[in-house]
C-alpha positions in Angstrom: -41.5 41.8 35.1 -40.3 44.0 32.2 -40.9 47.7 32.5 -40.5 49.6 29.1 -37.5 52.1 29.5 -35.9 50.4 32.4 -32.7 48.6 32.5 -31.1 46.5 35.0 -32.2 45.6 38.6 -35.7 46.8 38.8 -35.2 47.2 42.8 -32.3 49.8 42.1 -34.2 51.6 39.6 -36.8 54.5 39.7 -40.0 52.9 39.7 -43.0 54.1 37.6 -46.6 53.6 39.3 -48.2 52.1 36.3 -47.2 51.0 32.9 -50.3 49.3 31.9 -53.9 49.4 32.3 -56.9 46.8 31.6 -60.3 46.7 32.3 -61.7 44.5 35.0 -64.2 42.0 35.0 -66.4 40.8 38.1 -65.4 37.9 39.8 -62.5 36.8 37.6 -58.9 36.6 38.7 -57.2 39.6 36.8 -54.7 38.2 34.5 -51.0 38.7 35.4 -52.0 38.8 39.0 -50.5 35.3 40.0 -47.4 36.8 41.7 -48.2 40.6 42.4 -51.5 42.3 42.8 -52.8 45.6 40.9 -53.9 48.7 42.1 -57.4 49.8 40.8 -58.9 53.1 39.5 -62.7 53.5 39.9 -63.8 55.7 36.6 -67.5 55.7 36.8 -69.9 55.2 39.7 -73.2 56.2 38.4 -75.5 58.4 40.4 -72.7 60.5 41.7 -72.2 58.8 45.1 -69.6 56.4 46.6 -69.9 52.9 45.7 -68.7 49.7 47.7 -66.0 47.4 46.2 -65.3 44.0 47.6 -62.0 42.5 46.3 -59.6 39.9 46.9 -56.3 41.2 48.0 -52.9 40.0 47.1 -52.7 38.1 50.4 -55.7 36.3 49.7 -58.0 37.9 52.2 -61.4 39.6 51.0 -61.9 43.3 51.7 -64.8 45.7 51.1 -64.0 49.2 50.5 -67.1 51.4 51.2 -68.3 54.7 49.4 -65.4 54.9 46.8 -66.4 57.8 44.7 -66.1 58.1 40.8 -62.3 59.0 39.7 -60.8 57.3 42.9 -57.6 55.2 42.9 -57.3 52.4 45.3 -53.7 52.0 46.4 -53.9 48.5 47.5 -52.8 45.3 45.8 -55.6 43.0 44.6 -56.0 39.9 42.4 -60.0 40.0 41.6 -62.9 42.2 42.1 -65.6 40.1 43.9 -68.6 42.6 43.6 -69.6 46.4 43.2 -72.5 47.9 44.9 -74.7 50.1 42.5 -73.7 51.2 39.2 -70.0 51.0 38.9 -69.0 50.3 35.2 -65.4 51.2 34.6 -62.8 49.7 36.8 -59.3 49.6 35.8 -56.4 47.4 36.9 -53.3 49.2 36.8 -49.9 47.3 36.3 
Protein backbone atom coordinates (compact mmCIF):
# COMPACT_ATOMS: atom_id res chain seq x y z
CA UNK A 1 0.00 0.00 0.00
CA UNK A 2 1.34 3.40 -0.93
CA UNK A 3 0.86 6.34 1.44
CA UNK A 4 1.54 9.79 0.03
CA UNK A 5 4.58 11.40 1.63
CA UNK A 6 6.10 8.21 3.09
CA UNK A 7 9.10 6.52 1.57
CA UNK A 8 10.94 3.31 2.30
CA UNK A 9 9.76 0.47 4.50
CA UNK A 10 6.32 1.42 5.81
CA UNK A 11 6.85 -0.53 9.05
CA UNK A 12 9.93 1.59 9.84
CA UNK A 13 8.20 4.89 9.06
CA UNK A 14 5.82 6.94 11.22
CA UNK A 15 2.23 5.93 10.55
CA UNK A 16 -0.52 8.30 9.62
CA UNK A 17 -3.87 7.19 10.94
CA UNK A 18 -5.92 7.62 7.77
CA UNK A 19 -4.96 8.90 4.37
CA UNK A 20 -8.30 8.41 2.60
CA UNK A 21 -12.02 8.18 3.37
CA UNK A 22 -14.89 6.71 1.36
CA UNK A 23 -18.63 6.42 1.94
CA UNK A 24 -19.84 2.99 3.03
CA UNK A 25 -22.81 1.17 1.49
CA UNK A 26 -24.74 -1.46 3.43
CA UNK A 27 -23.96 -5.12 2.90
CA UNK A 28 -21.29 -4.49 0.25
CA UNK A 29 -17.66 -5.47 0.82
CA UNK A 30 -15.74 -2.22 1.21
CA UNK A 31 -13.43 -1.83 -1.82
CA UNK A 32 -9.75 -2.10 -0.92
CA UNK A 33 -10.27 -4.39 2.08
CA UNK A 34 -9.05 -7.59 0.44
CA UNK A 35 -5.90 -7.69 2.61
CA UNK A 36 -6.62 -5.17 5.39
CA UNK A 37 -9.79 -3.86 6.99
CA UNK A 38 -10.72 -0.23 7.60
CA UNK A 39 -11.79 1.79 10.62
CA UNK A 40 -15.18 3.50 10.60
CA UNK A 41 -16.42 7.01 11.33
CA UNK A 42 -20.14 7.38 12.10
CA UNK A 43 -21.07 10.91 11.09
CA UNK A 44 -24.82 10.96 11.50
CA UNK A 45 -27.20 9.02 13.70
CA UNK A 46 -30.58 10.74 13.44
CA UNK A 47 -32.50 11.15 16.65
CA UNK A 48 -29.44 11.98 18.74
CA UNK A 49 -29.17 8.59 20.41
CA UNK A 50 -26.62 5.88 19.77
CA UNK A 51 -27.37 3.33 17.07
CA UNK A 52 -26.26 -0.27 16.58
CA UNK A 53 -23.89 -1.18 13.74
CA UNK A 54 -23.25 -4.77 12.65
CA UNK A 55 -20.03 -5.37 10.72
CA UNK A 56 -17.83 -8.11 9.34
CA UNK A 57 -14.45 -7.86 11.03
CA UNK A 58 -11.14 -8.30 9.21
CA UNK A 59 -10.99 -11.81 10.71
CA UNK A 60 -14.27 -12.71 8.98
CA UNK A 61 -16.36 -12.81 12.15
CA UNK A 62 -19.51 -10.72 12.57
CA UNK A 63 -19.78 -8.22 15.43
CA UNK A 64 -22.42 -5.73 16.56
CA UNK A 65 -21.44 -2.46 18.21
CA UNK A 66 -24.28 -1.14 20.34
CA UNK A 67 -25.34 2.47 21.02
CA UNK A 68 -22.72 4.11 18.77
CA UNK A 69 -23.33 7.89 18.91
CA UNK A 70 -23.01 10.27 15.98
CA UNK A 71 -19.49 11.62 15.55
CA UNK A 72 -17.91 8.38 16.76
CA UNK A 73 -14.82 6.68 15.48
CA UNK A 74 -14.65 2.88 15.67
CA UNK A 75 -10.98 1.82 15.91
CA UNK A 76 -11.62 -1.70 14.63
CA UNK A 77 -10.75 -3.24 11.27
CA UNK A 78 -13.81 -4.15 9.21
CA UNK A 79 -14.43 -5.28 5.64
CA UNK A 80 -18.21 -4.85 5.43
CA UNK A 81 -21.03 -3.01 7.21
CA UNK A 82 -23.93 -5.47 7.37
CA UNK A 83 -26.62 -3.32 9.00
CA UNK A 84 -27.45 -0.17 10.94
CA UNK A 85 -30.26 0.21 13.43
CA UNK A 86 -32.35 3.33 13.05
CA UNK A 87 -31.36 6.18 10.81
CA UNK A 88 -27.60 6.14 10.41
CA UNK A 89 -26.98 7.87 7.11
CA UNK A 90 -23.31 8.80 6.94
CA UNK A 91 -20.59 6.24 7.62
CA UNK A 92 -17.06 6.63 6.28
CA UNK A 93 -14.40 3.96 5.80
CA UNK A 94 -11.01 5.35 6.86
CA UNK A 95 -7.99 4.00 4.98
